[in-house]
C-alpha positions, -999 to 999 in steps of 0.1 A, spaced: -19 -223 -270 -40 -203 -244 -72 -220 -253 -57 -257 -249 -38 -247 -216 -71 -232 -203 -88 -264 -211 -64 -284 -196 -62 -267 -166 -99 -268 -164 -98 -306 -171 -72 -310 -142 -92 -290 -121 -126 -310 -124 -100 -342 -123 -89 -335 -87 -123 -326 -79 -138 -358 -95 -103 -375 -73 -112 -358 -42 -150 -370 -41 -138 -406 -47 -115 -401 -18 -142 -388 4 -165 -417 -5 -137 -442 3 -126 -423 35 -164 -415 45 -167 -446 64 -136 -436 86 -151 -418 118 -149 -382 114 -125 -360 135 -141 -331 120 -171 -314 141 -201 -302 118 -196 -269 131 -212 -239 148 -236 -213 133 -216 -187 112 -202 -155 122 -212 -122 109 -194 -111 78 -184 -85 98 -195 -68 135 -209 -36 136 -199 -21 172 -226 -7 196 -227 25 216 -200 50 214 -179 25 192 -202 32 158 -171 40 139 -155 5 148 -157 -28 126 -143 -64 132 -139 -92 109 -132 -123 126 -111 -154 116 -137 -175 96 -146 -146 77 -113 -138 69 -108 -176 56 -137 -174 36 -134 -141 18 -97 -131 13 -86 -133 -24 -60 -161 -37 -31 -135 -31 -39 -135 6 -38 -97 11 -61 -92 40 -62 -55 29 -87 -67 3 -112 -76 29 -117 -42 38 -136 -37 1 -167 -50 20 -168 -19 41 -184 10 30 -158 39 41 -124 23 27 -115 34 -4 -93 17 -30 -74 27 -63 -101 30 -93 -72 20 -115 -67 -14 -103 -74 -41 -125 -50 -25 -152 -27 -57 -161 4 -39 -162 37 -61 -154 46 -40 -127 11 -42 -110 12 -78 -115 45 -82 -101 35 -59 -72 26 -86 -44 26 -58 -13 -7 -50 2 -33 -25 -13 -32 7 -3 -63 24 11 -78 54 21 -101 57 49 -128 83 56 -112 104 30 -77 102 43 -45 99 18 -29 62 19 -4 73 41 -24 90 69 -38 57 81 -25 43 114 -16 6 108 -6 -16 134 0 -54 135 -7 -66 170 1 -31 181 36 -28 162 35 2 140 35 -9 104 36 30 91 66 43 75 77 79 85 96 81 49 87 90 14 61 70 -4 60 88 -38 86 76 -57 73 43 -77 102 40 -104 125 14 -91 151 28 -120 153 64 -103 191 78 -101 185 87 -66 154 75 -47 146 39 -40 112 27 -48 105 -3 -23 91 18 3 52 16 9 27 34 31 24 0 49 60 -14 54 50 -46 73 26 -71 66 15 -108 70 -2 -136 52 -40 -139 56 -30 -176 72 -15 -162 101 -47 -134 107 -71 -138 131 -90 -105 134 -91 -74 116 -105 -40 133 -112 -10 115 -120 25 129 -132 49 103 -148 75 129 -156 81 165 -125 67 176 -112 62 211 -85 87 228 -63 57 230 -56 56 192 -37 85 176 -12 99 151 -38 94 121 -61 119 106 -76 90 79 -84 58 103 -67 31 123 -64 -4 107 -57 -26 135 -46 -67 122 -40 -91 150 -26 -123 145 -41 -155 158 -29 -171 194 -14 -202 191 -41 -230 199 -38 -251 230 -40 -285 214 -17 -299 186 -22 -294 155 -11 -276 121 -19 -267 87 -1 -264 50 -17 -248 19 -7 -244 -18 -21 -219 -45 -13 -209 -80 -26 -186 -107 -10 -177 -137 -19 -156 -169 -35 -193 -183 -61 -189 -159 -67 -149 -167 -92 -136 -194 -75 -105 -203 -100 -77 -214 -95 -47 -233 -116 -14 -229 -135 0 -260 -113 33 -252 -79 13 -257 -93 -5 -289 -101 30 -304 -66 42 -295 -52 13 -313 -70 16 -345 -59 -10 -368 -25 -17 -349 -17 -50 -338 -19 -60 -300 10 -62 -281 22 -93 -263 -1 -103 -232 14 -102 -199 26 -137 -191 33 -145 -153 31 -173 -127 20 -166 -92 27 -192 -62 14 -188 -27 24 -216 1 28 -221 40 28 -239 68 23 -235 106 20 -256 139 5 -254 171 26 -265 202 14 -269 235 44 -273 256 20 -276 289 -13 -267 302 -4 -229 305 20 -224 273 16 -230 234 37 -214 209 27 -208 170 56 -213 144 46 -204 108 62 -200 75 46 -186 47 56 -177 9 42 -153 -20 59 -152 -51 50 -138 -88 73 -144 -116 67 -121 -144 78 -119 -180 89 -88 -198 103 -80 -231 133 -58 -239 127 -31 -264 125 -36 -301 162 -17 -303 173 -42 -277 162 -72 -298 126 -74 -284 139 -109 -263 120 -119 -233 134 -116 -197 119 -126 -163 113 -106 -134 104 -119 -96 86 -104 -63 92 -127 -34 73 -119 1 81 -140 30 66 -143 65 82 -163 93 67 -158 125 72 -172 164 40 -166 185 40 -179 222 15 -175 250 19 -185 284 -8 -180 312 18 -170 345 -12 -172 366 -52 -170 365 -46 -130 363 -16 -127 341 -10 -135 306 22 -130 286 26 -130 252 57 -130 231 59 -127 193 90 -123 162 80 -120 131 103 -117 101 91 -105 68 112 -93 37 103 -84 3 124 -82 -25 114 -73 -64 132 -73 -93 131 -46 -121 152 -43 -153 148 -13 -177 137 -23 -210 158 3 -230 193 -10 -217 209 -39 -204 229 -47 -169 205 -28 -152 189 -48 -130 175 -33 -96 166 -52 -62 139 -33 -42 134 -43 -7 108 -40 19 91 -54 50 114 -64 76 115 -76 112 95 -68 144 91 -85 178 71 -79 205 67 -88 245 33 -81 262 24 -88 297 -14 -83 301 -32 -86 338 -69 -89 348 -85 -82 377 -101 -49 392 -75 -31 376 -68 -42 339 -37 -36 327 -13 -41 297 24 -36 292 39 -39 258 75 -36 244 80 -36 208 104 -31 181 104 -33 143 131 -26 115 122 -18 82 146 -20 51 131 0 19 164 4 0 180 -12 -30 207 -30 -49 218 -19 -83 246 -18 -107 273 8 -98 272 30 -126 254 40 -164 270 40 -194 256 56 -230 278 41 -254 279 44 -294 264 11 -308 287 16 -336 314 6 -313 325 -30 -300 312 -22 -262 280 -5 -270 270 -33 -302 240 -41 -280 214 -22 -294 202 -5 -328 197 30 -314 224 56 -319 238 50 -282 229 24 -263 223 20 -224 244 -2 -200 240 -2 -165 223 14 -132 227 41 -106 240 20 -81 230 9 -43 210 32 -22 204 19 16 173 31 32 158 15 66 134 27 92 137 18 130 111 21 158 112 10 195 84 13 215 72 9 250 32 14 259 14 10 292 -25 7 295 -47 1 322 -84 5 326 -106 7 361 -140 9 372 -146 37 390 -180 50 403 -210 42 377 -183 44 345 -149 29 337 -119 51 335 -92 41 310 -58 57 298 -22 52 291 9 64 281 35 56 253 68 63 244 84 55 206 118 61 194 122 59 153 154 67 135 158 69 96 185 64 75 192 65 38 229 63 22 245 57 -10 274 39 -1 296 46 -28 297 73 -52 284 62 -87 284 79 -121 262 78 -155 290 85 -183 272 99 -216 286 121 -247 304 95 -266 326 107 -298 335 82 -323 369 84 -344 390 60 -357 424 81 -343 411 83 -306 434 70 -283 426 60 -245 455 76 -224 442 54 -194 436 24 -211 406 9 -229 373 2 -209 340 12 -213 345 49 -212 370 49 -239 380 22 -269 412 33 -287 401 38 -323 365 38 -317 347 60 -291 355 81 -259 325 93 -234 332 130 -224 307 137 -197 299 119 -165 273 129 -138 286 122 -105 262 110 -77 284 113 -44 282 90 -16 263 103 13 246 93 45 217 108 60 202 103 91 171 116 109 151 105 139 125 119 165 109 109 199 73 105 204 57 105 235 16 104 241 -5 100 269 -44 95 269 -71 90 293 -107 81 287 -142 81 314 -171 62 300 -203 64 323 -237 55 317 -268 77 330 -301 65 326 -309 60 285 -275 84 280 -239 63 275 -213 90 277 -176 87 269 -153 118 272 -115 115 265 -82 136 257 -51 126 239 -21 145 244 9 139 218 45 154 216 67 148 187 104 163 190 109 164 154 80 193 150 77 198 184 45 205 190 23 198 219 -6 186 206 -42 181 226 -70 162 209 -103 159 225 -123 132 217 -163 132 227 -190 109 223 -226 103 236 -250 76 226 -287 78 236 -312 45 236 -344 53 216 -376 42 225 -378 11 202 -361 -24 216 -326 -24 205 -320 11 190 -297 40 199 -285 71 180 -248 81 186 -229 113 183 -192 124 181 -172 154 182 -134 144 177 -100 157 166 -71 134 155 -37 147 149 -13 131 123 24 122 128 58 137 116 73 129 79 110 123 77 114 126 40 120 160 40 147 156 68 166 131 45 164 150 13 176 181 28 211 161 33 218 155 -5 250 164 -14 253 187 -48 255 171 -83 286 174 -104 290 173 -140 324 168 -153 335 169 -190 371 161 -210 379 166 -243 407 149 -264 443 164 -266 459 163 -300 493 142 -301 501 139 -337 472 125 -356 458 110 -325 436 124 -300 440 115 -265 415 109 -242 426 104 -204 411 103 -169 435 134 -161 413 154 -184 382 155 -164 374 191 -152 341 202 -134 316 215 -159 284 222 -140 270 216 -106 233 216 -93 216 211 -60 189 182 -63 157 200 -50 162 213 -18 138 214 12 147 240 36 138 235 74 106 252 86 83 253 115 56 233 109 25 223 127 12 192 129 -17 182 107 -50 178 120 -85 167 115 -118 177 131 -146 154 129 -187 156 135 -202 123 134 -234 108 142 -251 75 136 -286 54 142 -283 17 151 -310 -7 156 -323 -43 144 -338 -45 117 -352 -83 96 -331 -100 120 -299 -80 113 -281 -52 122 -285 -18 106 -264 15 111 -267 45 94 -236 69 97 -224 102 85 -188 116 87 -178 148 82 -141 162 84 -122 190 80 -83 184 78 -61 213 81 -23 223 82 -15 195 59 19 191 47 24 209 14 53 227 -2 60 262 -13 64 274 -48 98 271 -63 123 295 -55 153 297 -80 189 300 -63 220 309 -77 254 298 -65 289 300 -79 313 271 -90 350 268 -80 354 276 -116 338 309 -110 308 301 -133 273 304 -117 247 277 -112 212 276 -102 190 253 -81 154 252 -72 147 253 -31 115 246 -19 101 253 15 73 224 35 44 244 46 11 236 64 -10 247 31 -27 217 28 -61 207 37 -88 185 28 -127 179 34 -148 146 35 -184 144 38 -197 106 40 -232 92 44 -234 53 52 -261 29 54 -254 -6 68 -269 -37 72 -256 -76 83 -271 -107 95 -259 -140 106 -282 -168 105 -279 -206 107 -248 -215 81 -253 -185 63 -240 -145 69 -249 -114 48 -236 -78 49 -250 -49 25 -239 -15 24 -240 17 6 -218 51 10 -220 83 -7 -191 107 -1 -175 139 -19 -138 142 -8 -116 172 -18 -77 177 -15 -55 206 -22 -28 186 -28 -23 148 -34 12 144 -13 34 163 6 57 169 -23 33 187 -43 25 225 -39 -7 231 -22 -36 245 -49 -38 273 -28 -7 284 -33 0 279 -70 -32 280 -88 -52 312 -76 -33 328 -106 -37 304 -135 -71 308 -155 -88 285 -179 -118 288 -204 -146 269 -188 -183 270 -203 -170 302 -223 -160 323 -189 -128 326 -177 -122 307 -142 -90 300 -118 -76 268 -114 -83 268 -77 -119 274 -82 -120 243 -107 -102 223 -80 -126 232 -52 -152 217 -75 -136 186 -80 -140 153 -65 -108 138 -60 -97 118 -87 -83 84 -69 -94 67 -37 -127 89 -36 -154 72 -57 -183 92 -48 -208 63 -45 -201 29 -35 -221 -5 -28 -210 -35 -14 -224 -71 -8 -208 -102 5 -225 -137 14 -208 -164 28 -225 -198 29 -215 -229 47 -230 -263 31 -233 -300 33 -220 -303 70 -196 -278 65 -178 -297 38 -187 -265 15 -179 -231 22 -189 -204 -3 -182 -164 -6 -196 -141 -31 -187 -106 -26 -197 -76 -50 -186 -40 -48 -199 -13 -74 -186 20 -78 -202 50 -98 -191 71 -123 -183 107 -122 -178 138 -137 -142 160 -133 -133 192 -147 -102 188 -170 -80 201 -196 -90 192 -229 -60 199 -251 -77 227 -268 -69 265 -267 -93 296 -269 -84 336 -273 -101 353 -246 -96 393 -246 -69 386 -268 -51 363 -250 -46 324 -253 -60 301 -223 -65 261 -221 -99 249 -225 -112 227 -193 -146 205 -198 -164 174 -180 -145 143 -182 -167 113 -175 -151 83 -152 -172 54 -161 -185 33 -132 -173 -2 -123 -188 -36 -109 -165 -60 -92 -181 -94 -82 -158 -122 -69 -167 -161 -58 -146 -181 -35 -154 -219 -26 -135 -244 -4 -146 -276 -7 -133 -306 21 -127 -333 -3 -112 -360 25 -122 -357 58 -104 -384 83 -86 -391 117 -54 -382 97 -67 -346 87 -90 -328 61 -80 -320 27 -95 -291 13 -97 -280 -22 -98 -242 -28 -108 -219 -56 -110 -184 -59 -123 -166 -86 -121 -127 -91 -139 -105 -116 -168 -133 -118 -188 -116 -143 -156 -105 -167 -161 -72 -168 -136 -42 -177 -125 -31 -145 -115 5 -159 -136 13 -187 -121 47 -194 -86 36 -199 -70 43 -235 -35 27 -228 -19 12 -261 16 -1 -252 -2 -24 -226 -38 -20 -230 -48 -52 -212 -69 -55 -180 -78 -83 -155 -108 -100 -166 -120 -133 -148 -91 -146 -133 -86 -176 -106 -64 -192 -82 -65 -230 -75 -50 -245 -43 -50 -272 -16 -51 -271 24 -44 -297 46 -50 -292 85 -49 -319 112 
């Protein structure tokens, strides 16, 4: 079936291209309304002078290079200082279904330490991003480091700042990603597009490690899925000075899962849907004043249903609503005033109660296990609001330019369980059971009664903060030297810290034409995280039990028989006076002209301190209402986290004629004491833990100091992207490749060894394999006429059909994404 479908798909694609060619020949005689095109834009633009840490990707390259999914974050794989998940490419059904933008690390920062903005609107979450299990009994899993995103069809420009960042930008210790939507065109026009992929267009691969782990066992079912992406936009000039853009896009993934064998092994479907609705208007109020308004609605929903149960569908939410008004003025003083808001909904809906019922009963006869699970853990609402007002201005003063601005933001976060939910278990079966409160899922006369439930009480937790920042910067040219000095001030009411971040940079023109050297010293402060504050407001958890009451030969179970058996407190995070995380940076760069293109050699050195971590666990004892004692775990947030990053990159870009090419390499070393804010720092927890390494006892903290960070930190990267336009711009092709080298880490082997009479775990070097990812995009205008242009689109990922993660030894789902394709059509007029 797979081969027949693939052949059919290939034949269909060939037929479409043939038909398109024939149609093109028929319509070629018509006067074309499409110009032959200008010269190619650079693959990406290396900014000069004191902006050596800034890179810009323009609209043409976005269209040519974006993958079939429309995720613009994937375009950053062409840049040397941006890291992605090393295990991307594993074909788990959950990964295939997830159509949110990829997480990224910039210059060694964690995925949640970047400043991500869309047209200046803050797209960062202040909530927890560590929970990824949609079936969790308490935590929603819809939240992501980037909580607002748009389809690539709406994007006009992407700006990445990885170092030497202007004082204008703050609240990050990683990098700053600014995604900008395109303005409406001043002539009437529009476009529509449709693209598709499925498992029939994927050649699944299996690593040698997984094959060895599977042995002679049968291969599991291949992941089956369908993905669609479609949308349309219209540019409408309302007058000579006013134009609007109206756009709608949808991405959808449908994935087939299978119930566990005990639940019949039957297939069932789940989907994820991401919508983008955008209205953007631009008005020239006068020759020197421009008004821009924008409203974006971008909700996301993703379904999850555990294979070991029934009636447990969870719908996780994401995305939200955002808008802004922006007034820009030009003249001797250049200024901008922005008012913005955003609302992010990352809650969930789920079945209200969970039951574990004996399978021998009528109610529980849905599986072959001893007990069968029915239901879920209830709805959890979660949202974040952001209101912001920003003013910036610039003016030439003396020999230089003085810039500055102020920004106020209000963040509000809420998490709640709207109603109390219970999880029932401990079923007892007997023929003499009588249900004193009537038959239900809790009790069936003559069959069973459930004798325990965990109560998850309704609650509402709120947290908020005010954020105020101000910055100033002066840039001046003095002979061969360009100087830029800036100072940024940030205050957030949640932490209550007054933070001053100096930014200094200097560029010296070298004796060779077009060459310059830049050096910078900067400090960046992070931002508050409200996850601790919300978790601190969780109610206690309660466990109730009941026993049957003898009445003659009957055993009666009634709702009046429930009594408190135990109570516990969800892991508590006590209040603490925390500092704001910060990172100090030294950077240097040399830029110049080589072989007709621009070259940049850059080094970035960062020391991050006062990062959020948590204390070691403390056991706290309390007393129940019954007089019994209970204990719970208490943690205190602290600033024991730290990171280091050393990176050196070499980049070269050139555009010539209809071709553009960019190549770069990056070597880096990244160390992190704790992977996220809910993990204890190595310094706190691992100093007294010993391992055997090369025959000697070594502390865990010493090992961690030697280890390269595992995820989002490949030590060596090499990237190449080449875009070409052919046959009077009818055909646009892009080939992009990314290589990451293998590396070794010290990890536990599973063996134990006796040293001086004591037993210790043994650690040794584990090798993680290198990877090469080559992709091909092609867009061919099959019809050009007065009515518009029809384009056939093909985007091929993993062109060389390599195994993405060669060291993966998974067996339950060993498949990885080999060569895969998206095919589509686009029409513009």
